[in-house]
PAZAPA-348573 format. One line per field, with one value per residue: x, y, z of N, C-alpha, C in turn. Coordinates in nm, 4 decimals, padded with zeros to 6 digits. Layout:
BEGIN
n.c1	[X; ...]
n.c2	[Y; ...]
n.c3	[Z; ...]
ca.c1	[X; ...]
ca.c2	[Y; ...]
ca.c3	[Z; ...]
c.c1	[X; ...]
c.c2	[Y; ...]
c.c3	[Z; ...]
END
This chain:
BEGIN
n.c1	[12.3206; 12.2608; 12.3247; 12.2992; 12.5119; 12.3877; 12.4205; 12.6791; 12.8849; 13.1759; 13.3302; 13.2335; 13.2756; 13.0780; 12.8077; 12.5127; 12.3342; 12.1154; 11.9125; 11.8165; 11.5537; 11.4487; 11.4809; 11.6925; 12.0315; 12.2409; 12.5761; 12.8968; 13.2263; 13.5165; 13.7692; 13.9870; 13.8326; 13.7744; 13.4996; 13.2046; 12.9049; 12.6567; 12.8098; 12.8045; 12.7412; 12.7906; 12.6677; 12.5772; 12.3265; 12.1249; 12.1993; 12.3262; 12.6067; 12.9532; 13.0671; 13.1541; 13.1649; 13.1483; 13.2686; 13.1404; 13.1813; 13.4484; 13.5892; 13.6920; 13.7107; 13.5426; 13.5767; 13.3215; 13.0844; 12.7652; 12.5320; 12.2545; 11.9590; 11.7067; 11.5843; 11.3868; 11.4432; 11.4631; 11.4954; 11.7368; 11.9215; 11.9069; 12.0130; 12.2809; 12.3875; 12.4047; 12.5977]
n.c2	[06.7161; 07.0236; 07.3730; 07.7338; 07.9945; 08.2534; 08.4511; 08.5970; 08.6137; 08.7258; 08.7945; 08.6356; 08.3937; 08.2513; 08.1331; 08.1356; 07.8874; 07.8410; 07.5817; 07.3543; 07.2923; 07.5237; 07.5778; 07.6811; 07.6571; 07.7143; 07.7714; 07.7074; 07.7932; 07.5929; 07.6599; 07.8720; 07.9727; 08.0637; 08.2156; 08.3350; 08.5296; 08.3697; 08.1545; 07.8049; 07.5233; 07.1806; 06.9032; 06.7410; 06.9110; 06.9079; 06.8005; 06.8022; 06.9246; 06.8259; 06.8382; 06.7934; 07.0163; 07.0678; 07.3272; 07.4034; 07.6103; 07.6877; 07.4536; 07.3681; 07.1719; 07.1995; 07.2014; 07.2076; 07.3164; 07.2322; 07.4375; 07.4796; 07.3637; 07.3536; 07.6016; 07.9039; 08.1559; 08.4313; 08.4098; 08.2625; 08.4377; 08.6559; 08.5358; 08.4746; 08.7268; 08.8388; 08.9930]
n.c3	[11.9775; 11.8252; 11.8735; 11.9029; 12.0055; 12.1968; 12.3845; 12.5822; 12.8696; 12.9259; 13.1474; 13.3560; 13.2398; 13.1077; 12.8980; 12.6856; 12.5189; 12.2558; 12.1820; 11.9137; 11.9670; 12.0603; 12.3307; 12.6041; 12.7266; 13.0056; 13.0237; 13.1581; 13.0886; 13.1063; 13.0470; 12.8515; 12.5905; 12.2483; 12.1754; 12.0135; 11.9745; 11.7885; 11.7070; 11.6327; 11.8274; 11.9263; 12.1032; 12.4137; 12.5068; 12.6905; 12.9304; 13.2699; 13.4520; 13.4049; 13.0704; 12.7219; 12.4578; 12.1107; 11.9233; 11.6386; 11.4640; 11.4988; 11.5218; 11.7590; 12.0576; 12.3589; 12.7109; 12.9386; 13.1902; 13.2425; 13.3593; 13.3722; 13.2084; 12.9504; 12.9734; 12.9308; 12.6797; 12.7669; 13.0469; 13.0636; 12.9404; 13.1154; 13.3459; 13.2659; 13.2338; 13.4832; 13.7404]
ca.c1	[12.2262; 12.3270; 12.2653; 12.3677; 12.5423; 12.3073; 12.4618; 12.8067; 12.9388; 13.3174; 13.3827; 13.1939; 13.3124; 12.9549; 12.7330; 12.3830; 12.3150; 11.9771; 11.9102; 11.7256; 11.4169; 11.4180; 11.5063; 11.8286; 12.1179; 12.3381; 12.6992; 13.0183; 13.3479; 13.6205; 13.8961; 13.9831; 13.7949; 13.7390; 13.3606; 13.1350; 12.7614; 12.6306; 12.8805; 12.7249; 12.8052; 12.7273; 12.6932; 12.4609; 12.2834; 12.0202; 12.2514; 12.3806; 12.7388; 13.0652; 13.0431; 13.2374; 13.0896; 13.2323; 13.2349; 13.1423; 13.2298; 13.5945; 13.6476; 13.7500; 13.6334; 13.5471; 13.5323; 13.2249; 12.9968; 12.6278; 12.4722; 12.1093; 11.9114; 11.5621; 11.5393; 11.3390; 11.5496; 11.4744; 11.5491; 11.8756; 12.0014; 11.9103; 12.1045; 12.4194; 12.4319; 12.4200; 12.7315]
ca.c2	[06.8217; 07.1500; 07.4963; 07.8579; 08.0827; 08.3753; 08.5521; 08.5632; 08.6988; 08.6890; 08.8129; 08.5177; 08.2728; 08.1778; 08.1684; 08.0717; 07.8192; 07.8119; 07.4532; 07.3426; 07.2831; 07.6590; 07.5988; 07.7310; 07.6024; 07.8048; 07.6939; 07.7671; 07.7466; 07.5472; 07.6928; 07.9969; 07.9405; 08.1762; 08.2004; 08.4569; 08.5142; 08.3144; 08.0284; 07.6832; 07.4210; 07.0494; 06.8203; 06.7092; 07.0400; 06.8909; 06.7372; 06.8915; 06.8818; 06.8339; 06.7902; 06.8480; 07.0694; 07.1022; 07.4517; 07.3728; 07.7295; 07.6979; 07.3200; 07.3463; 07.0983; 07.2782; 07.1453; 07.3004; 07.2679; 07.2699; 07.4884; 07.4669; 07.3265; 07.3633; 07.7342; 07.9913; 08.2460; 08.5515; 08.3707; 08.2231; 08.5578; 08.7321; 08.4662; 08.4847; 08.8654; 08.8832; 09.0253]
ca.c3	[11.9484; 11.7917; 11.9203; 11.8649; 12.1185; 12.1815; 12.4829; 12.6458; 12.9752; 12.9288; 13.2831; 13.4336; 13.1675; 13.0845; 12.7784; 12.6663; 12.3909; 12.2193; 12.1123; 11.8000; 12.0187; 12.1080; 12.4721; 12.6224; 12.8305; 13.0645; 13.0167; 13.2125; 13.0217; 13.1980; 12.9828; 12.7761; 12.4535; 12.1627; 12.1329; 11.9728; 11.9512; 11.6566; 11.6869; 11.6449; 11.9097; 11.9199; 12.2201; 12.4966; 12.5609; 12.7914; 13.0508; 13.3721; 13.4956; 13.3115; 12.9342; 12.6146; 12.3445; 11.9961; 11.8560; 11.4960; 11.3937; 11.5067; 11.5258; 11.8910; 12.1567; 12.4827; 12.8378; 12.9965; 13.2966; 13.2109; 13.4817; 13.3676; 13.0748; 12.9328; 13.0161; 12.8235; 12.6345; 12.8504; 13.1777; 13.0447; 12.9144; 13.2404; 13.4356; 13.2219; 13.2416; 13.6214; 13.7907]
c.c1	[12.3042; 12.2499; 12.3522; 12.3908; 12.4689; 12.3441; 12.5885; 12.8356; 13.0844; 13.3757; 13.3525; 13.2348; 13.1918; 12.8888; 12.6019; 12.3796; 12.1659; 11.9779; 11.8099; 11.5793; 11.3694; 11.4220; 11.6546; 11.8998; 12.2162; 12.4666; 12.8155; 13.1383; 13.4510; 13.7593; 13.8801; 13.9572; 13.7530; 13.5982; 13.3018; 12.9864; 12.7421; 12.7053; 12.7852; 12.8056; 12.7237; 12.7657; 12.5640; 12.4156; 12.1773; 12.0687; 12.2916; 12.5153; 12.8417; 13.0350; 13.1523; 13.1430; 13.1881; 13.1803; 13.2520; 13.2029; 13.3817; 13.6641; 13.7048; 13.6547; 13.6537; 13.5023; 13.4430; 13.1529; 12.8579; 12.5574; 12.3212; 12.0700; 11.7601; 11.5032; 11.4761; 11.4475; 11.5693; 11.5376; 11.6977; 11.9651; 12.0137; 12.0113; 12.2498; 12.4731; 12.4475; 12.5671; 12.8051]
c.c2	[06.9506; 07.2681; 07.6140; 07.9413; 08.2141; 08.4842; 08.5031; 08.6635; 08.6555; 08.6973; 08.6919; 08.3873; 08.1858; 08.2241; 08.0914; 08.0123; 07.7968; 07.6865; 07.4567; 07.3384; 07.4162; 07.6738; 07.6311; 07.6603; 07.7092; 07.7251; 07.7741; 07.7075; 07.7063; 07.5669; 07.8234; 07.9695; 08.0665; 08.1535; 08.3366; 08.4263; 08.4691; 08.1857; 07.9118; 07.5820; 07.2921; 06.9701; 06.7955; 06.8360; 07.0276; 06.8199; 06.8451; 06.8359; 06.8933; 06.7692; 06.8446; 06.8957; 07.0977; 07.2309; 07.4256; 07.4888; 07.7400; 07.5622; 07.2818; 07.2649; 07.1683; 07.1940; 07.2492; 07.2342; 07.3227; 07.3076; 07.4642; 07.4352; 07.3410; 07.4967; 07.8091; 08.0965; 08.3649; 08.5191; 08.3352; 08.3450; 08.6435; 08.6693; 08.4819; 08.6268; 08.9164; 08.8985; 09.1012]
c.c3	[11.9233; 11.8484; 11.8807; 11.9899; 12.0966; 12.2820; 12.5516; 12.7565; 12.9918; 13.0699; 13.3708; 13.3668; 13.1386; 12.9550; 12.7742; 12.5267; 12.3705; 12.1327; 11.9971; 11.8438; 12.0776; 12.2592; 12.4873; 12.7364; 12.8745; 13.0851; 13.0747; 13.1407; 13.1265; 13.1382; 12.9081; 12.6291; 12.3792; 12.1094; 12.0999; 11.9601; 11.8061; 11.6277; 11.7101; 11.7258; 11.9009; 12.0439; 12.2948; 12.5688; 12.6690; 12.9167; 13.1517; 13.4152; 13.3858; 13.1778; 12.8425; 12.5056; 12.2327; 11.9353; 11.7064; 11.4177; 11.3931; 11.5019; 11.6608; 11.9797; 12.2910; 12.6011; 12.9035; 13.1129; 13.2670; 13.3415; 13.4875; 13.2242; 13.0705; 12.9743; 12.8994; 12.7970; 12.7276; 12.9856; 13.1668; 13.0239; 13.0404; 13.3381; 13.3949; 13.2381; 13.3849; 13.6558; 13.6898]
END
C-alpha cells in the first residue's frame, strides 16, 4: 500500500503517512533516513511493529517501527508533534 508523508518530527525520529484510504499511520524511523513531506512510501501501512517501507521518492528501503495505524489525520499529526 502506498502513502504520502504528511508530517515529520525529526527530533523524535517519527513521521506520519497518509495512506490511499485516507487513514494515517504513525511511524518511527529506526535509522537516519532522508525523508521530506510529500515523499511517497510503499509497504504494509496497516501493521504494527517492525516493518520495512520503501521510499519511492528516493528509492531507499527504511527499517521502521509502526507505532499506530488507522488514525485520523488530526490525531496522527498531533501525536507526531508532541515533545
